[in-house]
C-alpha positions as CSV (number, residue, x, y, z in Angstrom):
1,M,118.0,65.5,119.2
2,K,115.1,67.8,118.6
3,L,115.9,70.4,116.0
4,K,114.7,73.9,116.8
5,L,114.3,77.2,115.1
6,S,113.4,80.6,116.7
7,L,112.2,83.3,114.3
8,L,111.7,87.0,114.8
9,L,110.6,89.5,112.2
10,L,110.1,93.3,112.3
11,S,109.2,95.7,109.5
12,I,109.2,99.5,109.2
13,F,107.7,101.6,106.5
14,I,108.7,105.2,105.8
15,V,109.8,106.3,109.3
16,T,107.4,104.4,111.6
17,N,109.0,103.0,114.7
18,G,107.8,100.9,117.6
19,C,106.7,97.8,115.7
20,E,105.4,94.9,117.7
21,E,108.0,92.2,118.2
22,L,106.7,88.8,117.4
23,Q,108.2,85.3,118.0
24,F,107.4,82.2,116.0
25,P,109.1,79.1,117.4
26,T,108.8,76.2,114.9
27,E,110.6,73.2,113.6
28,F,113.0,74.3,110.8
29,D,111.1,72.7,107.9
30,L,111.8,74.1,104.5
31,N,108.6,72.6,103.2
32,S,106.4,74.8,105.4
33,S,106.0,78.4,106.4
34,A,106.2,79.8,109.9
35,F,103.1,81.8,109.0
36,A,100.7,79.0,108.2
37,E,97.7,81.0,109.5
38,Q,98.8,84.4,108.1
39,Q,99.7,83.7,104.5
40,S,99.7,85.9,101.5
41,Q,98.3,84.4,98.4
42,F,98.7,84.4,94.6
43,K,95.8,85.8,92.7
44,D,94.6,82.3,92.0
45,G,94.6,81.5,95.7
46,E,97.7,79.4,95.8
47,I,99.7,79.7,99.0
48,I,103.2,81.1,98.7
49,D,105.5,78.6,100.3
50,I,109.2,77.5,100.1
51,D,108.2,74.6,97.9
52,R,106.8,76.9,95.2
53,V,109.8,79.2,95.4
54,N,112.4,76.3,95.2
55,R,110.4,74.8,92.3
56,D,110.4,78.0,90.4
57,I,114.1,78.4,91.0
58,E,114.8,74.9,89.7
59,N,112.6,75.4,86.7
60,G,114.4,78.6,85.7
61,K,111.4,80.9,86.5
62,V,113.3,83.3,88.7
63,K,114.8,85.7,86.2
64,G,118.5,86.3,86.7
65,W,119.1,83.4,89.1
66,E,121.0,81.1,86.8
67,S,123.2,84.0,85.6
68,A,123.8,85.3,89.1
69,K,127.5,85.6,90.0
70,T,127.1,87.0,93.5
71,Q,124.8,86.7,96.5
72,Q,123.7,90.2,95.8
73,D,122.5,89.1,92.4
74,R,120.5,86.3,94.0
75,Y,118.9,88.6,96.6
76,L,117.8,91.0,93.8
77,A,116.6,88.2,91.5
78,L,114.3,86.8,94.2
79,L,113.0,90.2,95.1
80,N,112.1,91.0,91.5
81,Y,110.6,87.5,91.1
82,F,108.2,88.1,94.0
83,R,107.3,91.6,92.6
84,S,106.5,90.0,89.2
85,L,103.9,87.7,90.7
86,P,100.2,88.4,91.3
87,I,100.6,88.5,95.0
88,Q,98.1,89.8,97.5
89,C,99.8,90.8,100.7
90,N,98.0,89.7,103.9
91,D,98.9,92.9,105.9
92,A,97.3,96.2,106.6
93,R,98.5,97.9,103.4
94,G,97.6,94.9,101.3
95,Y,99.9,95.7,98.4
96,K,99.4,93.7,95.2
97,G,101.5,92.5,92.3
98,P,102.6,92.2,89.6
99,I,104.6,95.4,89.6
100,K,106.0,96.8,86.3
101,G,109.7,97.6,86.2
102,E,112.6,95.9,88.1
103,V,114.3,97.2,91.2
104,T,118.0,97.8,91.0
105,W,120.7,97.0,93.5
106,S,122.1,99.7,95.7
107,D,125.6,99.2,97.3
108,S,124.8,102.0,99.8
109,L,121.6,100.3,101.0
110,E,123.5,97.0,101.2
111,E,126.2,98.6,103.3
112,A,123.6,100.0,105.6
113,A,121.8,96.7,105.8
114,I,125.0,94.7,106.6
115,A,126.0,97.2,109.2
116,H,122.7,97.0,111.0
117,S,122.6,93.2,110.8
118,E,126.0,93.0,112.3
119,D,125.0,95.5,115.0
120,L,121.9,93.4,115.8
121,L,124.0,90.2,116.0
122,E,126.6,91.8,118.2
123,H,124.0,93.0,120.7
124,N,121.7,90.0,120.3
125,Q,118.6,92.1,119.8
126,L,116.1,92.7,117.0
127,G,114.8,96.2,116.1
128,H,115.1,99.1,113.7
129,R,117.0,101.4,116.1
130,G,120.8,100.8,116.2
131,S,122.7,100.3,119.4
132,N,123.9,103.9,119.0
133,G,120.4,105.1,118.7
134,S,120.4,105.5,114.9
135,T,117.3,105.2,112.8
136,A,117.2,103.4,109.5
137,R,116.9,106.7,107.7
138,E,120.0,107.9,109.4
139,R,121.9,104.7,108.6
140,V,121.2,104.7,104.9
141,K,122.2,108.3,104.6
142,L,125.4,107.6,106.6
143,H,126.3,104.9,104.1
144,G,125.9,107.2,101.2
145,F,122.4,106.6,99.9
146,S,121.3,109.9,98.4
147,G,117.7,109.0,97.5
148,E,114.5,108.8,99.5
149,Y,114.4,106.3,102.3
150,I,111.3,104.1,102.1
151,G,111.4,101.2,104.5
152,E,113.2,98.3,106.2
153,N,112.6,94.7,107.1
154,V,114.7,92.9,109.7
155,G,114.6,89.2,110.7
156,Y,116.3,86.7,112.9
157,I,116.7,82.9,113.0
158,M,118.6,80.7,115.5
159,K,119.1,77.1,114.3
160,D,120.0,74.5,116.9
161,G,121.5,71.3,115.6
162,I,121.0,72.2,111.9
163,P,124.1,73.1,109.9
164,Y,124.3,76.5,108.1
165,S,123.3,76.0,104.4
166,G,123.6,79.5,103.1
167,K,120.1,79.3,101.8
168,E,118.3,80.3,105.0
169,W,117.6,83.7,103.6
170,I,115.3,82.2,101.0
171,S,113.1,80.8,103.8
172,I,113.0,84.0,105.7
173,F,112.2,85.9,102.5
174,V,109.1,83.6,102.1
175,D,108.2,84.3,105.7
176,W,108.4,88.0,105.1
177,I,106.1,87.6,102.2
178,N,103.7,85.7,104.4
179,S,103.9,88.1,107.3
180,K,100.8,90.2,108.3
181,D,103.0,92.9,109.9
182,G,104.1,95.0,106.9
183,H,107.0,93.0,105.5
184,C,105.2,91.8,102.4
185,S,104.0,95.3,101.5
186,N,107.6,96.6,102.0
187,I,108.7,94.0,99.4
188,M,105.8,94.7,97.1
189,S,105.7,98.5,97.3
190,R,105.7,100.6,94.1
191,E,107.3,103.5,96.0
192,Y,110.9,102.3,95.7
193,N,113.3,101.4,92.9
194,S,116.5,100.6,94.9
195,F,117.2,97.8,97.3
196,G,120.0,96.4,99.5
197,M,120.1,93.3,101.8
198,G,122.7,92.0,104.2
199,E,123.3,89.0,106.5
200,A,125.2,88.6,109.7
201,K,126.1,85.1,111.0
202,S,127.5,83.6,114.2
203,E,128.2,79.9,114.7
204,E,128.8,78.3,118.1
205,G,128.9,74.5,118.4
206,N,125.7,73.2,116.7
207,S,123.9,76.5,116.9
208,V,123.8,79.1,114.1
209,T,122.4,82.6,114.7
210,L,121.5,84.7,111.6
211,F,120.3,88.3,111.3
212,W,119.1,89.9,108.1
213,T,118.2,93.5,107.1
214,Q,116.5,94.7,103.9
215,D,116.6,98.4,103.1
216,F,114.4,100.0,100.4
217,G,114.8,103.4,98.8
218,K,114.0,105.5,95.8
219,I,116.5,107.4,93.6
């Protein structure tokens, strides 16, 4: 059986809407990026790929990973890991690291992210506007975030014939970093200090559908 993955990513910064929707069909290979021609780079020119990230996790270079007790802790640890690196984003804003100071977790942004991921999964669509017409700014406010809304990343994967591992989010995180459409600069922006991320999942037979949302804000 041929194993297939379909991937879609969208980013939004501040309150910009109408991002182009892109699809990147590829084999689900944890040793390669879906963005081979659009990669961000470390300052020394090394490509950021899943191998490098997994190696750094295994070697204890992702601060807070080993002591993480929850999935939220791991989301935050990987975010701050990327922000600590000399990354040059390959997108229009071209943000660079390393960035001083660590971002903190926001339960309100997480709740908004989970709700939007579940909404996207339920309606089988990818975008920043909710099925009820809500914007990301409206959603984070609705879920109690009192700070300034900064931006949002959303992504989608459908895996056919490949069991759910619970680590797919690491791969899409790497793809966001390598995206040329604003995802990397959302992750690397100095404008925010609060972060939340949420996953929604559906399994049917040998197929697994996953949606993720990242919300960024400033207190």
